[in-house]
C-alpha positions as CSV (number, residue, x, y, z in Angstrom):
1,M,0.5,-3.8,-17.8
2,F,1.6,-0.8,-14.8
3,K,3.8,1.9,-15.6
4,V,4.5,5.3,-13.8
5,P,2.5,8.4,-14.2
6,D,4.2,11.1,-16.4
7,H,2.0,13.8,-15.7
8,Q,2.4,13.4,-11.0
9,V,3.2,16.7,-10.0
10,A,3.3,16.0,-6.4
11,G,3.1,13.5,-3.6
12,H,5.8,10.1,-4.0
13,R,6.8,8.5,-6.9
14,A,7.3,5.5,-7.9
15,Q,10.7,5.4,-9.0
16,D,14.0,4.4,-7.9
17,G,12.8,1.3,-5.6
18,K,10.2,4.0,-4.2
19,L,6.5,2.9,-3.2
20,G,4.2,4.9,-5.5
21,P,0.8,5.4,-7.3
22,V,0.9,3.4,-11.1
23,I,-1.8,3.2,-14.3
24,D,-2.7,1.2,-16.8
25,D,-3.6,1.0,-20.4
26,A,-7.6,1.2,-19.6
27,G,-7.7,4.7,-18.1
28,R,-7.5,3.4,-14.2
29,F,-4.8,5.3,-11.7
30,Y,-3.8,3.0,-8.9
31,K,-2.9,4.8,-5.6
32,P,-1.2,2.5,-2.7
33,L,-2.7,2.6,0.5
34,Q,-1.1,3.8,3.5
35,N,-0.4,1.1,6.1
36,D,-1.8,3.2,8.9
37,E,-5.4,4.1,9.3
38,R,-4.6,6.8,6.9
39,G,-5.4,3.9,3.8
40,S,-8.6,2.5,5.7
41,K,-9.9,6.3,6.3
42,E,-9.5,7.4,2.3
43,V,-11.2,4.3,1.6
44,A,-14.0,4.7,3.9
45,F,-14.2,8.2,2.5
46,Y,-14.6,7.2,-1.2
47,E,-17.4,4.3,-0.1
48,S,-19.1,6.4,1.9
49,F,-19.3,9.0,-0.7
50,S,-20.1,6.8,-3.4
51,S,-23.3,6.1,-2.1
52,N,-24.4,9.3,0.0
53,T,-27.6,10.4,-1.5
54,R,-27.3,14.3,-0.3
55,V,-24.3,14.4,-2.5
56,P,-25.7,16.6,-5.4
57,D,-25.0,14.4,-8.7
58,H,-23.5,18.2,-10.2
59,I,-20.7,18.1,-7.7
60,R,-19.7,14.6,-8.2
61,R,-18.3,15.4,-11.2
62,F,-15.5,17.3,-9.2
63,F,-14.1,13.9,-7.5
64,P,-12.4,11.2,-9.3
65,V,-14.1,7.9,-10.5
66,F,-13.8,5.4,-7.6
67,H,-13.4,1.7,-8.9
68,G,-12.8,0.0,-5.7
69,T,-9.2,-1.4,-3.9
70,Q,-7.3,-4.2,-5.9
71,L,-4.2,-6.2,-4.8
72,V,-1.9,-4.8,-7.4
73,E,2.0,-5.8,-7.1
74,A,4.1,-2.6,-5.6
75,S,6.3,-0.5,-7.6
76,D,8.8,-1.2,-4.6
77,G,9.2,-4.6,-5.1
78,S,7.8,-5.5,-2.2
79,G,5.2,-7.8,-3.4
80,S,1.1,-7.5,-3.3
81,H,-0.1,-4.3,-2.0
82,P,-4.0,-2.7,-1.7
83,H,-4.4,0.5,-4.2
84,L,-6.8,2.4,-4.3
85,V,-8.3,2.3,-7.9
86,M,-9.9,5.2,-9.5
87,Q,-10.0,6.9,-12.8
88,D,-6.4,8.4,-14.4
89,L,-7.5,12.2,-14.7
90,T,-4.9,12.9,-17.4
91,L,-6.3,10.2,-19.8
92,N,-6.2,11.1,-23.5
93,R,-5.0,14.8,-22.5
94,L,-2.6,15.9,-24.9
95,N,0.5,18.0,-23.2
96,P,-1.3,18.0,-19.8
97,S,-1.1,21.0,-17.5
98,V,-1.4,20.2,-13.9
99,M,-1.8,22.1,-10.9
100,D,-2.1,20.4,-7.0
101,I,-2.7,22.8,-4.6
102,K,-3.0,21.8,-0.8
103,M,-6.1,23.2,0.3
104,G,-6.4,24.7,4.1
105,S,-4.5,27.3,6.7
106,R,-4.2,23.7,8.6
107,T,-3.5,20.5,7.0
108,W,-3.8,18.4,10.1
109,Y,-7.4,16.3,11.3
110,P,-9.0,17.2,14.7
111,Q,-7.8,13.4,16.1
112,A,-4.4,13.4,15.0
113,S,-1.7,13.5,17.4
114,M,0.3,16.1,18.7
115,K,3.5,14.9,17.2
116,Y,1.7,14.8,13.3
117,I,-0.1,18.4,14.4
118,E,3.3,20.1,15.1
119,K,4.3,18.1,11.8
120,C,1.9,20.0,9.5
121,L,2.1,23.1,11.5
122,K,5.4,23.6,10.5
123,K,4.8,23.0,6.7
124,D,1.9,25.3,7.0
125,R,3.7,28.1,8.7
126,D,6.8,27.4,6.1
127,S,4.6,27.7,3.4
128,T,1.9,29.7,2.1
129,S,-0.7,27.8,4.1
130,V,-1.4,30.2,6.8
131,H,-1.5,33.4,4.6
132,L,-3.5,32.2,1.8
133,G,-5.1,29.2,3.3
134,F,-3.4,27.0,0.5
135,R,-0.1,26.3,-0.9
136,I,0.7,24.7,-4.6
137,S,2.7,21.4,-4.3
138,G,3.3,20.5,-7.3
139,L,2.6,21.8,-10.7
140,Q,3.5,21.6,-14.5
141,T,2.4,23.6,-17.3
142,Y,3.6,23.0,-21.4
143,E,5.4,25.4,-23.2
144,S,6.2,24.3,-26.7
145,K,7.5,21.4,-28.5
146,K,11.1,22.6,-28.4
147,S,10.5,23.4,-24.4
148,G,8.4,21.1,-23.3
149,F,6.8,21.8,-20.3
150,W,7.8,24.4,-17.4
151,K,8.1,22.1,-14.2
152,P,9.6,24.2,-11.3
153,A,11.6,21.9,-8.5
154,K,9.8,20.2,-5.5
155,K,12.1,22.1,-3.8
156,T,11.5,25.1,-5.4
157,V,7.7,25.0,-5.1
158,Q,8.1,24.1,-1.0
159,S,9.6,27.7,-0.5
160,F,7.1,29.6,-2.7
161,T,6.2,32.8,-1.2
162,V,2.8,34.5,-1.7
163,N,4.2,36.4,-4.8
164,D,5.6,33.1,-6.3
165,V,2.5,31.5,-6.2
166,K,0.6,34.4,-7.5
167,S,3.2,34.3,-10.6
168,S,2.9,30.4,-11.1
169,L,-1.3,31.2,-11.2
170,R,-0.3,33.2,-14.0
171,K,2.6,31.1,-15.4
172,Y,-0.5,28.3,-15.9
173,V,-2.0,29.8,-18.5
174,S,1.0,31.0,-20.4
175,S,2.2,30.4,-23.5
176,N,6.0,31.8,-22.0
177,P,6.4,30.5,-18.4
178,S,9.9,29.6,-18.3
179,S,10.5,32.9,-19.2
180,K,12.5,35.1,-17.0
181,T,10.1,38.2,-18.5
182,E,6.5,38.6,-17.4
183,P,4.1,35.6,-18.3
184,D,1.6,36.5,-21.0
185,C,-1.6,35.1,-19.6
186,L,-2.3,34.0,-23.1
187,F,-4.6,31.2,-22.0
188,A,-6.1,32.9,-19.1
189,S,-9.6,33.5,-20.7
190,I,-10.2,29.7,-22.6
191,V,-8.9,28.3,-19.2
192,Y,-9.6,30.3,-16.0
193,G,-13.0,32.2,-17.6
194,G,-15.8,30.9,-19.7
195,S,-19.2,29.2,-18.4
196,D,-17.3,26.2,-17.7
197,G,-13.8,27.4,-17.2
198,I,-11.9,26.7,-13.8
199,L,-12.9,29.8,-12.0
200,A,-16.7,28.8,-12.9
201,Q,-15.9,25.4,-11.4
202,L,-14.1,26.6,-8.1
203,L,-17.5,28.8,-7.5
204,E,-19.8,25.8,-8.2
205,L,-17.3,24.0,-5.5
206,K,-17.5,26.8,-3.4
207,A,-21.2,27.1,-3.3
208,W,-22.0,23.8,-2.0
209,F,-19.2,24.2,0.8
210,E,-21.1,27.2,1.6
211,N,-23.6,25.0,2.6
212,Q,-22.5,21.1,3.3
213,T,-22.0,19.8,6.8
214,I,-21.0,16.1,5.9
215,Y,-17.6,16.1,5.5
216,Q,-14.4,17.7,7.0
217,F,-12.1,18.0,4.1
218,S,-8.7,18.0,6.0
219,S,-5.5,18.4,3.6
220,C,-6.9,17.3,0.8
221,S,-5.8,18.9,-3.0
222,V,-7.5,20.7,-5.6
223,L,-6.3,19.2,-8.9
224,M,-6.6,21.8,-12.0
225,I,-5.8,20.3,-15.4
226,Y,-6.1,21.3,-18.9
227,G,-4.3,19.8,-22.2
228,K,-3.0,22.1,-24.5
229,E,-2.4,21.6,-28.4
230,G,0.5,24.0,-28.3
231,S,1.8,26.9,-27.5
232,E,-0.1,29.1,-29.9
233,A,-3.3,26.9,-30.1
234,G,-6.4,26.5,-28.3
235,S,-6.5,24.1,-25.1
236,S,-8.7,21.0,-23.9
237,H,-11.3,21.2,-21.8
238,P,-10.0,22.4,-18.3
239,E,-11.1,20.5,-15.3
240,V,-11.4,21.0,-11.4
241,K,-10.8,18.0,-9.1
242,L,-10.8,17.3,-5.7
243,V,-8.0,14.7,-4.4
244,D,-6.6,13.4,-1.6
245,F,-8.9,12.1,1.3
246,A,-7.2,10.1,3.8
247,H,-8.0,13.1,6.4
248,V,-11.4,13.5,5.7
249,V,-13.7,13.1,8.5
250,E,-17.9,12.9,8.9
251,D,-18.6,15.8,10.8
252,E,-22.4,16.5,11.0
253,G,-23.7,19.8,11.4
254,I,-20.3,22.2,10.9
255,I,-19.2,23.9,8.0
256,D,-16.0,23.1,6.6
257,H,-14.3,26.5,6.9
258,N,-11.0,25.8,6.7
259,L,-11.4,24.6,3.0
260,L,-13.6,27.3,2.1
261,G,-11.4,30.0,3.0
262,G,-8.9,28.7,1.1
263,L,-11.4,28.1,-1.9
264,C,-12.4,31.8,-1.4
265,S,-8.7,33.0,-1.5
266,L,-7.8,30.7,-4.5
267,I,-10.9,32.3,-6.4
268,K,-9.9,35.5,-5.7
269,L,-6.5,35.2,-7.2
270,V,-7.9,33.3,-10.3
271,S,-10.9,36.2,-10.7
272,D,-7.9,38.5,-10.6
273,I,-6.1,37.0,-13.6
274,V,-9.0,36.3,-15.3
275,N,-10.5,40.1,-15.0
276,S,-7.2,41.8,-15.4
277,P,-4.5,39.5,-17.1
278,G,-1.5,42.1,-17.2
279,E,-0.3,44.8,-18.8
280,C,2.3,42.4,-20.3
281,V,-1.1,41.0,-22.5
282,K,-2.1,45.0,-23.5
283,R,1.2,45.4,-25.0
284,R,1.3,42.0,-26.5
285,F,-2.1,43.5,-28.1
286,A,-0.8,47.1,-28.7
287,G,2.1,45.6,-30.7
288,I,-0.3,43.2,-32.9
289,R,-2.2,46.3,-33.7
290,E,0.7,48.9,-34.5
291,E,2.0,46.3,-37.0
């Protein structure tokens, strides 16, 4: 009934006897609850968010549909374990390209222990979190039937510099992501651009975060998803989702500047790609015209 998600790009995977998320054929994603307070906090957030009338309807589309909790046989063989049940965000997508982006220049929550803060602070300083207000946690993008997916290794992603992040955002919408040459950004206009592309969705989220004071979204991620029909074809509709809410706290009256700053930074980089995809694209089209 259950299987390991094929398109998980970050977090713990349910393999080699380890505990991780599983999916079923009905379009549901089962995330094992952490045994400490983080698991109960994530459930509490979903329950609060689902019933909070102050959250605008148009914002709810940026969050996975929540189906409650369920006891499921754990992937590590330890027996029944409580799982969050959510929609499978990659269901019915052909060759989904996925990017998981951890938001915020700091990834700890206000009530965290000093030991946990020190652990997060080291990760934030060793990555692009402090410099950009976010870091890439994992990604894959479909290249072609022959090449399959370009998916850099976890250790490679963890060592990304600012320039690596900029390059990866370009490769994510390119037909040649594994090439050592300049990414062609062939899909930038239809994935990042447009009236309901990723950039427009990020701007819609930004407008909400500029005013919302209901929650502080510490250590959550922006998930960007689209499905390529092939290396030279169009793509299925792109989506932006917010995920990972184990460290969200309710905090009346305070704007979440930590996440908002990361959003602004991400929007700037994506906007740069949409508005100026690069000389390589110009050369590509120039060559076509010359022929």
